[in-house]
Residue frames as a rotation matrix with the C-alpha (Angstrom) as fourth column:
UNK 1
0.570 0.820 0.043 -0.04
0.821 -0.570 -0.007 -0.03
0.019 0.039 -0.999 -0.02
UNK 2
0.610 -0.348 -0.712 2.68
0.123 -0.846 0.519 2.52
-0.783 -0.404 -0.473 0.96
UNK 3
-0.601 -0.739 0.305 4.76
0.415 0.038 0.909 1.73
-0.683 0.673 0.284 -2.13
UNK 4
-0.125 0.613 0.780 1.77
0.978 -0.056 0.201 2.61
0.167 0.788 -0.593 -4.22
UNK 5
0.789 0.396 -0.469 1.23
0.536 -0.817 0.213 5.82
-0.299 -0.420 -0.857 -2.26
UNK 6
0.058 -0.866 -0.497 4.86
0.103 -0.490 0.866 6.74
-0.993 -0.102 0.061 -2.80
UNK 7
-0.620 -0.273 0.736 4.65
0.721 0.170 0.671 6.05
-0.308 0.947 0.091 -6.53
UNK 8
0.358 0.808 0.468 1.49
0.884 -0.454 0.110 8.24
0.301 0.374 -0.877 -6.84
UNK 9
0.737 -0.146 -0.660 3.19
0.302 -0.802 0.515 10.95
-0.604 -0.579 -0.547 -4.76
UNK 10
-0.345 -0.938 0.045 6.28
0.323 -0.074 0.943 10.81
-0.881 0.340 0.328 -7.07
UNK 11
-0.369 0.330 0.869 4.10
0.926 0.052 0.374 11.03
0.078 0.943 -0.325 -10.22
UNK 12
0.693 0.719 -0.049 2.32
0.719 -0.686 0.112 14.05
0.047 -0.113 -0.993 -8.79
UNK 13
0.385 -0.653 -0.653 5.59
0.160 -0.649 0.744 15.87
-0.909 -0.391 -0.145 -8.09
UNK 14
-0.627 -0.638 0.447 6.77
0.516 0.090 0.852 15.16
-0.583 0.765 0.273 -11.58
UNK 15
0.003 0.748 0.664 3.50
0.977 -0.144 0.158 16.48
0.214 0.648 -0.731 -13.05
UNK 16
0.818 0.217 -0.532 3.70
0.430 -0.846 0.316 19.67
-0.382 -0.487 -0.785 -11.00
UNK 17
-0.073 -0.933 -0.353 7.30
0.140 -0.360 0.923 20.26
-0.987 0.018 0.157 -12.02
UNK 18
-0.579 -0.080 0.812 6.38
0.798 0.148 0.584 19.74
-0.167 0.986 -0.022 -15.74
UNK 19
0.473 0.842 0.258 3.49
0.858 -0.507 0.080 22.30
0.198 0.183 -0.963 -15.43
UNK 20
0.685 -0.241 -0.687 5.72
0.224 -0.828 0.514 24.87
-0.693 -0.506 -0.513 -13.81
UNK 21
-0.420 -0.886 0.197 8.44
0.389 0.020 0.921 24.39
-0.820 0.463 0.336 -16.44
UNK 22
-0.387 0.316 0.866 5.98
0.911 -0.014 0.412 24.97
0.142 0.949 -0.283 -19.27
UNK 23
0.724 0.687 -0.062 4.44
0.689 -0.716 0.113 27.97
0.033 -0.125 -0.992 -17.66
UNK 24
0.201 -0.745 -0.636 7.93
0.188 -0.608 0.772 29.60
-0.961 -0.275 0.018 -17.28
UNK 25
-0.695 -0.479 0.535 8.54
0.592 0.041 0.805 29.14
-0.408 0.877 0.255 -20.96
UNK 26
0.034 0.782 0.622 5.13
0.931 -0.250 0.264 30.60
0.362 0.571 -0.737 -21.92
UNK 27
0.790 0.228 -0.569 5.51
0.483 -0.803 0.349 33.57
-0.377 -0.551 -0.745 -19.47
UNK 28
-0.162 -0.937 -0.309 9.03
0.302 -0.346 0.888 34.24
-0.939 0.051 0.340 -20.70
UNK 29
-0.640 -0.114 0.760 7.96
0.762 0.031 0.647 34.24
-0.097 0.993 0.067 -24.38
UNK 30
0.393 0.875 0.284 5.11
0.840 -0.467 0.276 36.65
0.374 0.130 -0.918 -23.48
UNK 31
-0.279 -0.641 0.715 7.57
0.225 -0.767 -0.600 38.96
0.934 -0.007 0.358 -21.75
UNK 32
0.699 0.614 0.367 6.10
-0.227 -0.297 0.928 38.59
0.678 -0.732 -0.068 -18.40
UNK 33
-0.154 -0.829 0.538 8.33
-0.910 -0.093 -0.403 38.76
0.384 -0.552 -0.740 -15.29
UNK 34
0.155 0.081 -0.985 9.28
0.058 0.994 0.091 35.40
0.986 -0.071 0.149 -13.85
UNK 35
0.881 0.048 -0.472 10.90
0.471 0.020 0.882 36.22
0.051 -0.999 -0.005 -10.56
UNK 36
0.039 -0.984 -0.176 14.00
0.999 0.040 -0.006 37.73
0.013 -0.176 0.984 -9.03
UNK 37
0.096 -0.088 -0.991 15.40
0.416 -0.902 0.120 41.18
-0.904 -0.424 -0.050 -8.61
UNK 38
0.974 0.223 0.045 15.19
0.151 -0.484 -0.862 43.85
-0.171 0.846 -0.505 -11.33
UNK 39
0.222 -0.944 0.242 18.45
0.903 0.106 -0.416 44.64
0.367 0.311 0.877 -13.07
UNK 40
-0.319 -0.445 -0.837 20.60
0.781 -0.624 0.034 47.49
-0.537 -0.642 0.547 -11.61
UNK 41
-0.987 -0.030 -0.156 18.94
-0.054 -0.860 0.508 50.80
-0.150 0.510 0.847 -12.71
UNK 42
-0.446 0.878 -0.174 15.45
-0.410 -0.028 0.912 49.46
0.796 0.478 0.372 -12.65
UNK 43
-0.830 0.288 0.477 12.70
-0.382 0.329 -0.864 48.33
-0.406 -0.899 -0.163 -10.31
UNK 44
-0.710 0.703 0.038 9.56
0.588 0.563 0.581 46.10
0.387 0.435 -0.813 -10.80
UNK 45
-0.775 0.589 -0.232 6.41
-0.276 -0.644 -0.714 48.26
-0.569 -0.489 0.661 -10.65
UNK 46
0.255 0.961 -0.103 3.03
-0.653 0.093 -0.752 46.92
-0.713 0.259 0.652 -11.69
UNK 47
0.502 -0.109 0.858 4.78
0.332 0.940 -0.075 43.90
-0.798 0.323 0.508 -13.30
UNK 48
0.874 -0.276 0.400 6.85
0.304 -0.332 -0.893 46.28
0.380 0.902 -0.206 -15.54
UNK 49
-0.017 -0.925 -0.379 10.47
0.989 -0.071 0.128 47.37
-0.145 -0.373 0.916 -15.44
UNK 50
0.870 0.272 0.412 10.66
0.324 -0.944 -0.061 51.03
0.373 0.187 -0.909 -14.70
UNK 51
0.033 -0.941 0.336 13.74
0.300 -0.311 -0.902 53.12
0.953 0.130 0.272 -14.26
UNK 52
0.678 -0.004 -0.735 15.17
0.724 -0.167 0.669 53.73
-0.125 -0.986 -0.110 -10.79
UNK 53
0.930 -0.186 0.318 16.60
0.005 -0.857 -0.516 57.21
0.369 0.481 -0.796 -11.26
UNK 54
0.615 -0.730 0.298 19.58
-0.687 -0.310 0.658 57.07
-0.388 -0.609 -0.692 -8.81
UNK 55
0.164 -0.483 0.860 20.75
0.095 0.876 0.473 53.59
-0.982 0.004 0.190 -9.89
UNK 56
0.753 0.146 0.642 20.20
0.632 0.114 -0.767 54.50
-0.185 0.983 -0.006 -13.67
UNK 57
0.902 -0.416 0.113 22.45
-0.359 -0.871 -0.335 57.44
0.238 0.262 -0.935 -13.37
UNK 58
0.233 -0.845 0.481 25.20
-0.626 0.248 0.739 55.45
-0.744 -0.473 -0.472 -11.66
UNK 59
0.244 -0.125 0.962 24.86
0.500 0.866 -0.014 52.75
-0.831 0.484 0.274 -14.45
UNK 60
0.950 0.020 0.311 25.02
0.280 -0.490 -0.825 55.52
0.136 0.872 -0.471 -17.18
UNK 61
0.678 -0.727 0.110 28.15
-0.727 -0.641 0.247 56.87
-0.109 -0.247 -0.963 -15.53
UNK 62
0.201 -0.615 0.763 29.73
-0.130 0.755 0.643 53.44
-0.971 -0.229 0.072 -15.49
UNK 63
0.597 -0.006 0.803 29.40
0.738 0.398 -0.545 53.24
-0.316 0.917 0.242 -19.29
UNK 64
0.943 -0.265 0.200 30.92
-0.154 -0.884 -0.442 56.67
0.294 0.386 -0.874 -19.69
UNK 65
0.448 -0.813 0.372 33.82
-0.747 -0.112 0.655 55.84
-0.491 -0.571 -0.658 -17.38
UNK 66
0.321 -0.353 0.879 34.38
0.230 0.929 0.289 52.56
-0.919 0.109 0.379 -19.14
UNK 67
0.830 0.012 0.558 34.52
0.555 -0.127 -0.822 54.24
0.061 0.992 -0.112 -22.58
UNK 68
0.801 -0.539 0.260 37.07
-0.522 -0.842 -0.138 56.66
0.294 -0.025 -0.956 -21.19
UNK 69
0.168 -0.789 0.591 39.24
-0.937 0.058 0.344 54.23
-0.306 -0.612 -0.729 -19.19
UNK 70
0.278 0.097 -0.956 38.52
-0.704 0.698 -0.134 50.81
0.654 0.710 0.262 -20.77
UNK 71
-0.711 -0.543 -0.447 39.03
-0.062 0.682 -0.729 49.03
0.700 -0.490 -0.519 -17.49
UNK 72
0.268 0.918 -0.292 36.34
0.254 0.225 0.941 47.53
0.929 -0.326 -0.173 -15.25
UNK 73
0.067 -0.354 -0.933 38.48
0.980 0.200 -0.006 47.78
0.189 -0.914 0.360 -12.17
UNK 74
-0.918 -0.392 0.056 39.19
0.388 -0.919 -0.075 51.48
0.081 -0.047 0.996 -12.78
UNK 75
-0.340 0.865 0.369 35.42
-0.194 -0.448 0.873 52.18
0.920 0.225 0.320 -13.19
UNK 76
0.444 0.521 -0.729 34.71
0.577 0.456 0.678 50.32
0.686 -0.721 -0.098 -9.96
UNK 77
-0.373 -0.678 -0.634 37.46
0.928 -0.284 -0.243 52.34
-0.015 -0.679 0.734 -8.10
UNK 78
-0.903 0.050 0.426 36.09
0.047 -0.976 0.213 55.67
0.426 0.212 0.879 -9.43
UNK 79
0.051 0.999 -0.017 32.45
0.044 0.015 0.999 54.79
0.998 -0.052 -0.043 -8.58
UNK 80
0.319 -0.050 -0.946 33.60
0.858 0.439 0.266 53.77
0.402 -0.897 0.183 -5.03
UNK 81
-0.677 -0.685 -0.268 35.68
0.735 -0.619 -0.276 57.00
0.023 -0.384 0.923 -4.59
UNK 82
-0.739 0.499 0.453 32.73
-0.224 -0.816 0.533 59.07
0.635 0.293 0.715 -5.57
UNK 83
-0.766 0.402 0.502 30.64
-0.566 -0.050 -0.823 57.36
-0.306 -0.914 0.266 -2.84
UNK 84
0.110 0.815 -0.569 28.42
-0.933 0.281 0.223 55.18
0.342 0.506 0.792 -5.05
UNK 85
-0.661 -0.280 0.696 27.44
-0.559 0.803 -0.208 51.77
-0.500 -0.527 -0.687 -3.84
UNK 86
-0.867 0.402 -0.294 25.63
0.032 0.635 0.772 48.67
0.497 0.660 -0.563 -5.13
UNK 87
0.064 0.985 0.159 21.96
-0.339 -0.129 0.932 48.02
0.939 -0.113 0.326 -4.33
UNK 88
0.620 0.182 -0.764 23.12
0.566 0.571 0.595 46.04
0.544 -0.801 0.251 -1.18
UNK 89
0.963 -0.162 0.214 25.29
-0.243 -0.862 0.444 49.00
0.113 -0.480 -0.870 -0.16
UNK 90
0.499 -0.839 0.220 28.61
0.566 0.507 0.650 47.31
-0.656 -0.200 0.727 -0.97
UNK 91
-0.045 -0.629 -0.776 31.55
-0.523 -0.647 0.555 48.78
-0.851 0.431 -0.300 -2.85
UNK 92
0.860 0.315 -0.401 31.60
-0.494 0.322 -0.808 48.12
-0.126 0.893 0.433 -6.53
UNK 93
-0.023 -0.859 0.511 33.99
-0.140 0.509 0.849 45.50
-0.990 -0.052 -0.132 -7.87
UNK 94
-0.681 -0.249 -0.689 35.03
-0.664 -0.188 0.724 44.75
-0.309 0.950 -0.038 -11.44
UNK 95
-0.916 0.361 0.176 32.68
0.398 0.873 0.281 41.79
-0.052 0.328 -0.943 -11.53
UNK 96
0.016 0.933 -0.359 29.61
0.605 -0.295 -0.740 44.03
-0.796 -0.205 -0.569 -10.75
UNK 97
-0.104 -0.067 -0.992 30.76
-0.502 -0.858 0.111 46.58
-0.859 0.509 0.055 -13.26
UNK 98
-0.952 -0.280 -0.121 31.08
-0.257 0.526 0.811 43.78
-0.163 0.803 -0.573 -15.84
UNK 99
-0.545 0.825 0.153 27.47
0.767 0.563 -0.306 42.77
-0.338 -0.049 -0.940 -15.14
UNK 100
0.138 0.523 -0.841 26.28
0.162 -0.849 -0.502 46.41
-0.977 -0.067 -0.202 -15.43
UNK 101
-0.345 -0.379 -0.858 27.97
-0.675 -0.535 0.508 46.82
-0.652 0.755 -0.071 -18.76
UNK 102
-0.984 -0.132 -0.119 26.92
-0.178 0.685 0.707 43.46
-0.012 0.717 -0.697 -20.39
UNK 103
-0.493 0.862 0.114 23.30
0.566 0.418 -0.711 43.34
-0.661 -0.286 -0.694 -19.37
UNK 104
-0.754 0.157 0.638 21.19
0.554 -0.371 0.745 44.48
0.354 0.915 0.193 -22.41
UNK 105
0.307 0.856 -0.416 18.61
0.945 -0.327 0.023 46.13
-0.116 -0.400 -0.909 -20.08
UNK 106
-0.261 -0.473 -0.842 20.87
0.412 -0.843 0.346 49.20
-0.873 -0.256 0.415 -20.39
UNK 107
-0.980 -0.089 -0.175 19.85
-0.115 -0.464 0.879 49.56
-0.159 0.882 0.444 -24.02
UNK 108
-0.451 0.893 -0.001 16.29
-0.878 -0.444 -0.177 48.85
-0.159 -0.079 0.984 -23.29
UNK 109
0.383 0.513 -0.768 15.70
-0.562 0.789 0.247 45.06
0.733 0.338 0.591 -23.61
UNK 110
-0.256 -0.353 0.900 15.83
-0.913 0.394 -0.105 42.78
-0.317 -0.849 -0.423 -20.48
UNK 111
-0.186 0.077 -0.979 16.26
-0.525 0.835 0.166 39.06
0.830 0.545 -0.115 -21.45
UNK 112
-0.006 0.248 0.969 14.71
-0.932 0.350 -0.096 36.35
-0.363 -0.903 0.229 -19.23
UNK 113
0.712 0.314 0.628 14.73
-0.243 0.949 -0.200 32.57
-0.658 -0.010 0.753 -19.21
UNK 114
0.614 -0.517 -0.596 18.13
-0.759 -0.179 -0.626 32.44
0.217 0.837 -0.503 -20.89
UNK 115
-0.468 -0.852 -0.235 19.88
-0.725 0.522 -0.450 29.76
0.506 -0.040 -0.862 -18.90
UNK 116
0.677 0.633 -0.376 19.18
-0.336 0.720 0.606 26.30
0.655 -0.284 0.701 -17.48
UNK 117
-0.106 -0.693 0.713 20.74
-0.991 0.015 -0.133 25.00
0.082 -0.721 -0.688 -14.25
UNK 118
0.089 0.053 -0.995 21.64
-0.279 0.960 0.026 21.33
0.956 0.275 0.100 -14.20
UNK 119
0.920 0.326 -0.218 21.47
0.085 0.377 0.922 19.17
0.383 -0.867 0.319 -11.12
UNK 120
0.286 -0.891 -0.353 25.27
0.947 0.319 -0.038 19.44
0.146 -0.323 0.935 -10.81
UNK 121
0.348 -0.031 -0.937 25.02
0.481 -0.852 0.206 23.28
-0.805 -0.522 -0.282 -10.64
UNK 122
-0.745 -0.651 0.145 26.37
0.458 -0.342 0.820 23.94
-0.485 0.678 0.553 -14.11
UNK 123
0.127 0.744 -0.656 24.66
-0.192 -0.631 -0.752 26.54
-0.973 0.221 0.063 -16.26
UNK 124
-0.639 -0.234 0.733 23.75
0.661 0.320 0.679 26.01
-0.393 0.918 -0.050 -19.91
UNK 125
-0.696 0.340 -0.633 22.49
-0.445 -0.895 0.009 28.72
-0.563 0.288 0.774 -22.20
UNK 126
0.015 0.836 0.548 19.06
0.329 0.514 -0.792 27.96
-0.944 0.192 -0.268 -23.60
UNK 127
-0.489 -0.115 0.865 18.26
0.872 -0.096 0.481 28.32
0.028 0.989 0.147 -27.30
UNK 128
-0.992 0.015 -0.127 17.24
-0.007 -0.998 -0.061 31.88
-0.127 -0.060 0.990 -28.14
UNK 129
-0.480 0.866 -0.138 13.73
-0.069 0.120 0.990 30.63
0.875 0.485 0.003 -29.17
UNK 130
0.138 0.544 -0.828 13.05
0.818 0.409 0.405 30.03
0.559 -0.733 -0.388 -25.43
UNK 131
-0.822 -0.463 -0.333 14.24
0.570 -0.663 -0.485 33.45
0.003 -0.588 0.809 -24.25
UNK 132
0.457 0.889 0.005 11.75
0.889 -0.457 0.026 36.09
0.025 -0.007 -1.000 -23.22
UNK 133
-0.664 -0.637 0.393 12.28
0.646 -0.752 -0.129 39.83
0.378 0.168 0.911 -23.71
UNK 134
0.393 0.720 -0.572 10.88
0.880 -0.476 0.005 42.59
-0.269 -0.505 -0.820 -21.53
UNK 135
0.035 -0.317 0.948 11.15
0.587 -0.761 -0.277 46.07
0.809 0.566 0.159 -23.05
UNK 136
0.434 0.061 -0.899 12.29
0.830 -0.415 0.372 48.85
-0.350 -0.908 -0.230 -20.67
UNK 137
0.998 -0.032 -0.059 13.39
-0.048 -0.957 -0.285 52.41
-0.047 0.287 -0.957 -20.95
UNK 138
0.455 -0.890 0.001 17.07
0.645 0.329 -0.690 52.59
0.614 0.315 0.724 -22.17
UNK 139
0.709 -0.354 -0.610 19.75
0.418 -0.487 0.767 54.03
-0.569 -0.799 -0.197 -19.88
UNK 140
-0.316 -0.796 -0.516 22.32
-0.244 -0.457 0.855 54.44
-0.917 0.397 -0.050 -22.69
UNK 141
0.396 0.416 -0.819 21.91
-0.883 -0.072 -0.464 54.52
-0.252 0.907 0.339 -26.48
UNK 142
0.940 0.007 0.342 22.34
0.070 0.974 -0.215 51.31
-0.335 0.226 0.915 -28.46
UNK 143
0.656 -0.747 0.112 25.48
-0.066 -0.204 -0.977 52.81
0.752 0.633 -0.183 -30.09
UNK 144
0.034 -0.650 0.760 27.15
-0.939 -0.282 -0.199 53.27
0.343 -0.706 -0.619 -26.64
UNK 145
0.527 0.221 0.820 26.04
-0.585 0.795 0.162 49.80
-0.616 -0.565 0.549 -25.54
UNK 146
0.991 -0.101 0.090 27.37
0.134 0.657 -0.742 48.26
0.015 0.747 0.665 -28.69
UNK 147
0.439 -0.880 0.183 30.75
-0.408 -0.377 -0.832 50.10
0.801 0.290 -0.524 -28.42
UNK 148
0.058 -0.396 0.917 31.25
-0.996 0.033 0.077 48.95
-0.061 -0.918 -0.392 -24.87
UNK 149
0.745 0.283 0.603 30.32
-0.298 0.951 -0.079 45.42
-0.596 -0.121 0.794 -25.77
UNK 150
0.859 -0.504 -0.090 32.87
0.052 0.261 -0.964 45.46
0.509 0.824 0.250 -28.63
UNK 151
0.063 -0.897 0.437 35.63
-0.758 -0.328 -0.564 46.61
0.649 -0.296 -0.701 -26.24
UNK 152
0.271 0.105 0.957 34.64
-0.841 0.509 0.183 43.95
-0.467 -0.854 0.227 -23.70
UNK 153
0.956 0.112 0.271 34.87
0.026 0.888 -0.459 41.29
-0.292 0.446 0.846 -26.40
UNK 154
0.576 -0.817 0.004 38.27
-0.208 -0.151 -0.966 42.52
0.790 0.556 -0.257 -27.60
UNK 155
-0.046 -0.597 0.801 39.47
-0.934 -0.258 -0.246 42.36
0.354 -0.760 -0.546 -24.01
UNK 156
0.698 0.459 0.550 38.07
-0.637 0.749 0.183 38.90
-0.327 -0.478 0.815 -23.32
UNK 157
-0.238 -0.811 -0.535 40.80
-0.847 0.443 -0.295 36.21
0.476 0.383 -0.791 -23.33
UNK 158
0.874 0.440 -0.205 39.87
-0.264 0.784 0.561 32.63
0.408 -0.437 0.802 -22.47
UNK 159
0.548 -0.637 0.542 42.18
-0.671 0.052 0.740 31.16
-0.499 -0.769 -0.399 -19.93
UNK 160
0.366 -0.489 -0.792 45.13
-0.658 0.466 -0.592 29.46
0.658 0.737 -0.151 -21.72
UNK 161
0.977 -0.122 -0.173 46.35
0.192 0.855 0.482 26.10
0.089 -0.504 0.859 -20.55
UNK 162
0.526 -0.850 -0.033 49.84
-0.633 -0.417 0.652 26.34
-0.568 -0.322 -0.757 -19.21
UNK 163
0.502 -0.400 -0.767 52.53
-0.713 0.311 -0.629 25.15
0.491 0.862 -0.129 -21.61
UNK 164
0.966 -0.174 -0.192 54.21
0.240 0.882 0.406 21.95
0.098 -0.439 0.893 -20.92
UNK 165
0.591 -0.806 -0.035 57.67
-0.617 -0.479 0.624 22.25
-0.520 -0.348 -0.780 -19.50
UNK 166
0.419 -0.481 -0.771 60.53
-0.664 0.417 -0.621 20.84
0.619 0.772 -0.145 -21.60
UNK 167
0.980 0.000 -0.201 61.92
0.111 0.831 0.546 17.62
0.167 -0.557 0.814 -20.31
């Protein structure tokens, strides 16, 4: 009897999980918010992304500073020196600056449902057909965003494997 009850409970869990997964894809394709914090410079209001003026100005400044200095660490240092902080009131680091510069919400499009987490914790990018897009007011022009993205791509170097030492 208990084995049968356990099997039915397992089936029900799998059914619920499948319904949730399919609703996430449908909501993402419709551009509806799924969950989580809004990107820096925005806030969720009435299920829409609206600009958060103070954060948006800091984010715009990060783009300007990056175009001038071309270094994420330098941008973080300047923002910190000027007294700006992250949403959690921490000092900026180059990794946060990298996220601010790479997220397309800065140019007016927030992407959702872009990655899948496997049981082992690894992330996999989903096909673009499954992504959702939420329009929002741009913080910087598309030209500025594209220029910064180009610089970031030029600077990106995959980690090289160390050379074998001669025998």
